[in-house]
C-alpha positions in Angstrom: 248.2 110.3 94.6 251.5 110.3 92.7 253.1 108.0 95.2 250.7 105.3 94.0 251.9 105.6 90.4 254.6 102.9 90.6 252.0 100.4 91.9 249.7 101.2 89.0 252.6 100.9 86.5 253.6 97.6 88.0 250.1 96.1 87.6 249.8 97.7 84.1 253.0 96.0 83.0 252.4 92.7 84.7 251.9 89.4 82.9 248.6 89.1 84.7 247.4 92.5 83.4 248.5 91.6 79.8 246.8 88.2 80.1 243.4 89.7 80.9 243.8 92.7 78.6 244.9 90.6 75.6 241.9 88.2 75.8 238.6 89.0 74.1 236.5 87.1 76.6 238.5 87.1 79.8 237.7 90.6 81.0 233.9 90.3 80.5 233.9 86.9 82.1 235.8 88.2 85.2 233.6 91.3 85.3 230.5 89.1 85.3 231.8 87.1 88.2 232.8 90.4 90.0 229.3 91.9 89.6 227.5 88.7 90.6 229.6 88.4 93.7 228.9 92.1 94.5 225.2 91.5 94.2 225.2 88.4 96.4 227.3 90.1 99.0 225.2 93.3 98.9 222.0 91.1 99.1 223.3 89.4 102.2 224.2 92.8 103.8 220.9 94.3 102.7 219.0 91.6 104.5 220.9 92.4 107.7 220.3 96.1 107.2 216.6 95.6 106.6 216.5 93.7 109.8 218.3 96.4 111.7 215.8 98.9 110.2 212.9 96.8 111.4 211.6 96.5 107.8 212.0 92.7 107.3 212.8 89.4 109.1 211.7 90.8 112.4 211.0 87.3 113.7 214.7 86.4 113.6 217.3 87.7 115.9 219.9 90.0 114.2 222.8 88.0 115.7 221.4 84.8 114.1 220.9 86.4 110.7 224.4 87.9 110.9 225.9 84.5 111.8 224.0 82.9 108.9 225.1 85.5 106.4 228.7 86.0 107.5 230.1 83.3 105.2 228.2 84.6 102.2 229.6 88.1 102.9 233.2 86.9 103.4 233.4 84.5 100.5 231.9 87.0 98.1 234.1 89.8 99.4 237.1 87.6 98.7 235.8 86.9 95.2 235.2 90.6 94.6 238.7 91.5 95.7 240.3 88.8 93.6 238.4 89.6 90.5 238.8 93.3 91.1 242.6 92.8 91.1 242.4 91.0 87.8 240.2 93.7 86.3 242.4 96.5 87.7 245.6 94.9 86.4 244.3 94.9 82.9 243.7 98.7 82.8 245.7 100.0 85.8 246.9 103.2 84.2 243.4 104.0 83.0 242.2 103.5 86.6 245.0 105.7 87.9 243.4 108.7 86.2 239.8 107.7 86.9 237.9 109.7 89.5 235.2 107.0 89.7 237.8 104.4 90.4 239.3 106.5 93.2 235.8 107.1 94.6 235.0 103.3 94.4 238.3 102.5 96.3 237.6 105.0 99.0 234.0 103.6 99.5 235.3 100.0 99.4 237.9 100.7 102.1 235.4 102.6 104.2 232.7 99.9 103.7 235.0 97.1 104.6 236.3 98.8 107.7 232.8 99.8 108.8 231.4 96.3 108.1 234.1 94.4 110.0 234.1 96.8 113.0 230.9 98.8 113.8 228.5 96.8 111.7 229.7 93.4 113.0 229.7 94.6 116.6 226.0 95.8 116.2 224.8 92.7 114.4 226.4 90.3 116.8 224.9 92.0 119.9 221.7 90.7 121.4 218.7 92.7 120.0 217.7 93.7 123.5 221.1 95.3 124.2 221.2 97.4 121.0 219.6 100.8 120.7 217.1 100.8 117.9 218.2 104.3 116.8 221.8 103.2 116.8 221.0 100.1 114.8 219.1 102.1 112.2 221.9 104.6 111.9 224.4 101.8 111.4 222.1 100.2 108.7 221.8 103.5 106.8 225.5 104.1 106.8 226.2 100.5 105.7 223.7 100.7 102.8 225.2 104.1 101.8 228.8 102.8 101.8 228.1 99.6 99.8 225.9 101.5 97.3 228.8 104.0 97.0 231.1 101.0 96.0 228.6 99.9 93.4 227.9 103.3 92.0 231.6 104.1 91.8 232.2 100.9 90.0 229.5 101.7 87.4 231.0 105.1 87.0 234.3 103.6 86.0 232.8 102.2 82.8 230.8 105.3 81.9 233.0 108.3 82.9 
């Protein structure tokens, strides 16, 4: 982890980091946008996962739902990443020593990779060609990964 220290120091000493850290209202405003975007994105992903699990929206093909929700997921992921960089830059050295931050980043990386590889492949496949067991396993993994991101994020503020 020590090889990341220069990156954390760069962000900690950046004008962007100081701009956010020196403002009374900027950090909470950015964090509010960050959390709302996470909720919207997770909501869209949850709908798809509930469909994969056969618990909701069974009258719609998974591929059609995935197509409808893809822009919501992508736009909110971009917002999450942009606001996350702003939040991170305001307390980068604090984040460096934070185990919940490290956990969140690992879950975020895993969730993004999983979502844009396996999850996307399963949700874009015709329902008749996807094994119901495989779809359910993918849904459970997806939910677990994105919840890990959220729980790790909450841990940053409390631990």
